[in-house]
VEXDREN-2710 file (C-alpha; in Angstrom, 1 decimal):
% VEXDREN-2710
k/r/px/py/pz
1/MET/72.0/115.0/96.8
2/LEU/73.8/111.7/97.7
3/THR/77.5/111.6/97.0
4/ARG/79.2/108.3/96.1
5/ASP/81.6/106.8/98.7
6/LEU/84.8/106.0/96.7
7/HIS/85.7/103.3/99.3
8/GLU/83.0/101.1/97.7
9/LEU/85.1/100.8/94.5
10/ALA/87.4/97.8/94.2
11/LYS/91.1/98.6/94.8
12/VAL/93.3/98.4/91.7
13/ARG/95.2/95.4/93.2
14/ASP/92.0/93.4/93.5
15/ARG/90.6/94.0/90.1
16/MET/90.4/91.8/87.0
17/SER/93.4/92.3/84.7
18/TYR/92.2/93.6/81.3
19/LEU/89.8/93.2/78.4
20/TYR/90.7/93.6/74.8
21/VAL/87.8/94.5/72.3
22/GLU/87.8/95.0/68.6
23/HIS/85.1/95.3/65.9
24/ALA/82.4/95.9/68.4
25/ARG/80.1/98.6/69.8
26/ILE/80.2/99.4/73.5
27/ASP/77.5/101.2/75.4
28/GLN/76.3/101.6/79.0
29/GLU/74.0/99.1/80.6
30/ASP/72.8/99.8/84.1
31/LYS/76.0/100.5/86.1
32/ALA/78.1/98.4/83.8
33/ILE/78.9/98.4/80.1
34/ALA/77.7/96.1/77.3
35/ILE/79.7/94.9/74.3
36/HIS/77.8/94.2/71.1
37/ASP/79.6/92.2/68.5
38/ALA/79.0/89.3/66.1
39/GLN/78.6/86.9/69.0
40/GLY/75.8/89.0/70.6
41/LEU/75.7/91.1/73.7
42/THR/78.2/90.6/76.6
43/PRO/77.7/92.6/79.8
44/VAL/80.9/93.7/81.6
45/PRO/81.1/94.8/85.3
46/CYS/83.5/97.7/84.9
47/ALA/83.8/98.4/88.6
48/THR/86.1/95.3/88.9
49/LEU/87.9/95.8/85.6
50/ALA/91.4/97.5/85.6
51/LEU/91.9/98.1/81.9
52/LEU/89.8/98.2/78.8
53/MET/91.8/98.0/75.5
54/LEU/89.9/99.3/72.5
55/GLY/91.2/97.9/69.2
56/PRO/90.3/98.7/65.6
57/GLY/86.6/98.8/64.6
58/THR/85.4/99.7/68.0
59/SER/82.9/102.5/68.8
60/ILE/82.0/103.5/72.4
61/THR/79.3/105.8/73.7
62/HIS/79.8/108.8/75.9
63/ALA/77.7/107.1/78.6
64/ALA/79.9/104.0/78.5
65/ILE/83.1/106.2/78.9
66/LEU/81.4/108.0/81.8
67/ALA/80.6/104.7/83.5
68/LEU/84.2/103.4/83.1
69/ALA/85.6/106.7/84.4
70/ASP/83.2/106.7/87.4
71/ASN/84.4/103.2/88.3
72/GLY/88.1/103.9/87.8
73/CYS/88.7/101.7/84.8
74/LEU/91.6/102.9/82.5
75/VAL/90.6/103.0/78.9
76/VAL/93.4/102.6/76.2
77/TRP/92.9/103.1/72.5
78/CYS/95.3/100.8/70.7
79/GLY/96.1/99.2/67.4
80/GLU/95.3/95.7/66.2
81/GLN/96.2/93.1/68.8
82/GLY/97.1/95.9/71.1
83/VAL/100.6/96.3/69.6
84/ARG/100.3/100.1/69.0
85/PHE/99.3/102.5/71.7
86/TYR/97.4/105.6/70.7
87/ALA/95.9/107.3/73.8
88/SER/94.6/106.6/77.2
89/GLY/91.9/107.8/79.6
90/GLN/91.9/108.5/83.3
91/GLY/92.9/106.1/86.1
92/THR/91.5/105.6/89.6
93/THR/93.3/108.3/91.6
94/ARG/93.4/112.1/91.7
95/ASN/96.1/112.2/94.3
96/SER/99.5/113.6/93.1
97/GLN/101.7/112.4/96.0
98/ASN/103.0/109.4/94.2
99/LEU/103.6/111.3/90.9
100/LEU/105.6/114.0/92.8
101/LEU/107.7/111.3/94.4
102/GLN/108.4/109.6/91.1
103/ALA/109.3/112.9/89.5
104/ARG/111.7/113.7/92.3
105/LEU/113.4/110.4/92.1
106/CYS/113.6/110.5/88.3
107/SER/115.0/114.0/88.1
108/ARG/118.0/113.5/90.4
109/ARG/121.0/111.4/89.3
110/SER/121.7/109.6/92.6
111/THR/118.1/108.5/93.3
112/ARG/117.4/107.6/89.6
113/LEU/120.5/105.3/89.7
114/ALA/119.3/103.8/92.9
115/VAL/115.9/103.0/91.3
116/VAL/117.6/101.6/88.2
117/ARG/119.8/99.2/90.3
118/ARG/116.7/98.1/92.2
119/LEU/114.8/97.4/89.0
120/TYR/117.7/95.2/87.8
121/GLU/118.3/93.5/91.1
122/MET/114.7/92.3/91.2
123/ARG/115.4/90.1/88.1
124/PHE/118.3/88.2/89.7
125/PRO/118.4/85.9/92.8
126/GLY/120.1/87.7/95.6
127/LYS/121.7/91.1/95.7
128/LEU/124.0/92.3/93.0
129/ASP/127.6/93.2/93.9
130/SER/127.7/96.9/94.6
131/SER/130.9/97.2/92.7
132/LEU/129.2/96.3/89.4
133/THR/128.8/99.2/86.9
134/LEU/125.5/99.8/85.2
135/GLN/127.0/98.6/81.9
136/GLN/128.1/95.4/83.5
137/ILE/124.6/94.9/85.0
138/ARG/123.1/95.5/81.5
139/GLY/125.4/92.8/80.1
140/MET/124.2/90.3/82.8
141/GLU/120.6/91.2/81.9
142/GLY/121.2/90.5/78.2
143/VAL/122.7/87.1/79.1
144/ARG/119.7/86.3/81.4
145/VAL/117.1/87.2/78.6
146/ARG/119.0/85.2/76.0
147/GLU/119.2/82.1/78.2
148/ALA/115.5/82.4/79.1
149/TYR/114.5/82.4/75.4
150/SER/116.9/79.5/74.6
151/SER/115.4/77.5/77.5
152/LEU/111.9/78.0/76.3
153/SER/112.9/77.2/72.7
154/ARG/114.2/73.8/73.9
155/GLN/111.2/73.2/76.2
156/PHE/108.6/73.7/73.5
157/GLY/110.6/72.6/70.5
158/ILE/110.2/76.0/68.8
159/PRO/113.2/77.3/66.7
160/TRP/114.4/80.6/68.0
161/ALA/116.6/82.9/65.9
162/GLY/116.1/86.0/68.0
163/ARG/113.6/88.8/68.7
164/SER/112.6/90.2/65.3
165/TYR/109.4/91.8/63.9
166/ASP/108.2/94.7/61.8
167/ARG/105.0/96.4/62.8
168/GLN/104.6/97.5/59.2
169/ASN/104.8/93.9/58.0
170/TRP/103.2/92.1/60.8
171/ARG/102.5/88.8/59.0
172/GLU/106.1/88.5/57.9
173/ALA/107.2/87.7/61.5
174/ASP/107.4/84.1/62.6
175/PRO/104.6/82.8/64.9
176/VAL/106.5/83.0/68.1
177/ASN/107.6/86.6/67.5
178/ARG/104.0/87.6/66.8
179/ALA/102.9/85.8/69.9
180/LEU/105.6/87.6/71.9
181/SER/104.6/91.0/70.6
182/THR/100.9/90.4/71.3
183/ALA/101.6/89.0/74.8
184/ASN/103.9/91.9/75.7
185/ALA/101.2/94.4/74.5
186/CYS/98.8/92.8/77.1
187/LEU/101.4/93.0/79.8
188/TYR/102.1/96.7/78.9
189/GLY/98.4/97.4/79.2
190/LEU/98.2/95.8/82.6
191/CYS/101.3/97.6/83.9
192/HIS/100.0/100.8/82.4
193/ALA/96.7/100.4/84.3
194/ALA/98.5/99.7/87.6
195/ILE/100.9/102.6/87.2
196/VAL/98.1/105.1/86.4
197/GLY/95.8/103.6/89.0
198/ALA/98.5/104.1/91.7
199/GLY/99.0/107.7/90.7
200/TYR/102.3/107.4/88.9
201/SER/103.2/108.6/85.4
202/PRO/103.7/106.1/82.6
203/GLY/106.1/108.5/80.9
204/LEU/108.7/109.1/83.7
205/GLY/110.9/106.1/83.2
206/PHE/114.2/105.2/85.0
207/ILE/115.8/102.6/82.7
208/HIS/113.9/103.6/79.6
209/THR/113.5/107.2/78.6
210/GLY/112.0/109.5/76.0
211/LYS/108.7/107.6/75.4
212/GLN/105.2/108.1/76.7
213/LEU/105.3/104.6/78.1
214/SER/108.9/104.5/79.5
215/PHE/108.0/103.6/83.0
216/VAL/105.6/100.9/81.7
217/TYR/108.5/99.3/79.9
218/ASP/110.6/99.5/83.1
219/ILE/108.0/97.6/85.1
220/ALA/106.9/95.2/82.5
221/ASP/110.5/93.9/82.0
222/LEU/110.3/92.5/85.6
223/TYR/107.7/89.9/84.5
224/LYS/108.3/88.9/80.9
225/ALA/110.5/85.9/81.6
226/GLN/107.8/84.4/83.9
227/THR/104.6/85.4/82.0
228/THR/104.6/86.5/78.4
229/ALA/107.6/84.6/77.1
230/PRO/106.3/81.2/78.3
231/ALA/102.8/82.0/77.0
232/ALA/104.1/83.0/73.6
233/PHE/106.2/79.8/73.1
234/GLU/103.4/77.6/74.4
235/THR/100.9/79.2/72.0
236/ALA/103.3/78.9/69.1
237/ALA/103.9/75.2/69.9
238/ARG/100.1/74.5/70.0
239/SER/98.9/76.3/66.9
240/THR/99.7/79.0/64.4
241/ARG/96.0/79.8/63.6
242/ASN/94.7/83.0/65.2
243/ILE/97.8/83.0/67.4
244/GLU/97.2/86.5/68.6
245/ARG/93.8/85.7/70.1
246/GLU/95.0/82.5/71.7
247/VAL/98.0/84.1/73.4
248/ARG/95.9/86.9/74.7
249/ILE/93.5/84.4/76.3
250/LEU/96.5/82.5/77.8
251/CYS/98.0/85.7/79.2
252/ARG/94.7/86.7/80.7
253/ASP/94.4/83.4/82.5
254/ALA/98.0/83.5/83.6
255/PHE/97.8/87.0/84.9
256/ALA/94.7/86.1/86.9
257/ALA/96.2/82.9/88.3
258/GLN/99.4/84.6/89.3
259/ARG/97.5/87.6/90.7
260/LEU/99.9/89.7/88.7
261/LEU/98.1/93.0/89.1
262/GLU/98.4/92.7/92.9
263/GLN/102.1/91.9/92.5
264/ILE/102.7/94.9/90.3
265/MET/101.2/97.2/92.8
266/LYS/103.4/95.8/95.6
267/ASP/106.5/96.1/93.3
268/LEU/105.7/99.7/92.4
269/GLU/105.8/100.6/96.1
270/TYR/109.1/98.7/96.6
271/VAL/110.8/100.1/93.4
272/LEU/110.2/103.7/94.4
273/ASP/110.9/103.3/98.1
274/VAL/114.2/105.1/97.8
275/PRO/115.1/107.8/100.2
276/PRO/114.9/111.2/98.5
277/ALA/118.2/113.2/98.1
278/ASP/116.9/115.9/100.4
279/GLU/115.4/114.0/103.4
280/ASP/114.5/117.2/105.2
281/GLU/112.1/118.3/102.4
282/ALA/108.6/118.4/103.8
283/GLU/105.9/116.2/102.1
284/THR/102.8/118.0/101.1
285/ASP/99.4/116.5/100.7
286/PHE/98.1/118.4/97.7
287/ASP/94.9/116.5/97.5
288/SER/93.5/116.1/101.0
289/ASP/90.3/117.4/99.2
290/PRO/90.3/115.7/95.8
291/GLY/88.0/118.4/94.4
292/THR/90.6/121.2/94.8
293/PRO/93.4/121.9/92.4
294/GLY/96.1/122.0/95.1
295/GLY/98.6/124.7/96.1
296/LEU/100.8/127.0/93.9
297/TRP/104.5/126.6/93.5
298/ASP/106.7/129.6/94.4
299/PRO/110.5/129.8/93.8
300/ASP/111.1/131.4/97.2
301/ALA/108.4/130.2/99.5
302/GLY/108.0/126.7/98.0
303/GLU/104.2/126.0/98.1
304/VAL/101.7/128.7/98.8
305/ALA/98.0/128.4/99.2
306/GLY/95.8/128.9/96.1
307/GLY/92.8/131.2/95.9
308/VAL/94.6/134.2/97.5
309/SER/95.9/137.4/96.0
310/TYR/99.6/137.8/96.8
311/ALA/100.0/141.2/95.1
312/GLU/101.7/143.7/97.4
313/PRO/99.5/146.7/98.1
314/ASP/101.0/150.1/97.2
315/GLU/99.9/153.6/97.7
316/HIS/97.7/153.5/94.6
317/THR/95.8/150.3/95.5
318/GLU/93.8/149.0/98.4
319/ASP/94.7/145.8/100.1
320/ASN/92.2/143.3/98.7
321/THR/93.6/140.1/100.1
END
């Protein structure tokens, strides 16, 4: 029986960004998937797709899910326009090394603070003064974001009264706020795909906490001022008809032109390149064989090999190890 060489799959950093689908049926076609909607049939090569977002009115076959999983494409079930996140499938990696690194950095105060400062520093030119407190940095970030929105408001001639929308009353929001929400949902999906594809957890955030997408929000905030915010204001300035679809298309093209997925993968490596608190702690490759479940954690010995009986023999039992 021939086994598939995983090296033939496109790396996450080299894939297309995302595809959002609603009111359609998706099934398998050859080694790809096919989307059936009111416009007809559209084949999609899932081996080079990073993320498939399934909106309302979408049905997908078991065979199509299998094809997407085999090709390492993350599947996300979301609400209309991608604004709500419901569930996600499996990414491209089975290696736990990056997840363990993220968990270690997130669970220790000193390393978590180091990652937080690095995430904020990436949004400003030059290095931040080391004497600044986290509260002061957050204040600077608030000023930066407000100035970015005000600048875009003047550039595109769109009145801006602040970020405001209610997901329960979506149509009550003004066009630019609806465009921002839709654009940010696309960015969240792309960051989610990159994070899961690289073997990290979307829920272990550093700045954000307590949500299943906390780390997604941490990473997405690095790019909003350069990607989704300009796309939202530009779309609102051009038209208010079907603004959600138009801003999704504009974001898709902008993400591809800027090679954003590749940039996210590089930034993930940089953000988490913080020395662990215990530098003498040995690194363990739990997944040298991706088909095995890895070792077992022991409070005294650290990691012990799986598949072995560690029961101490006594006078009433034979040694069966």
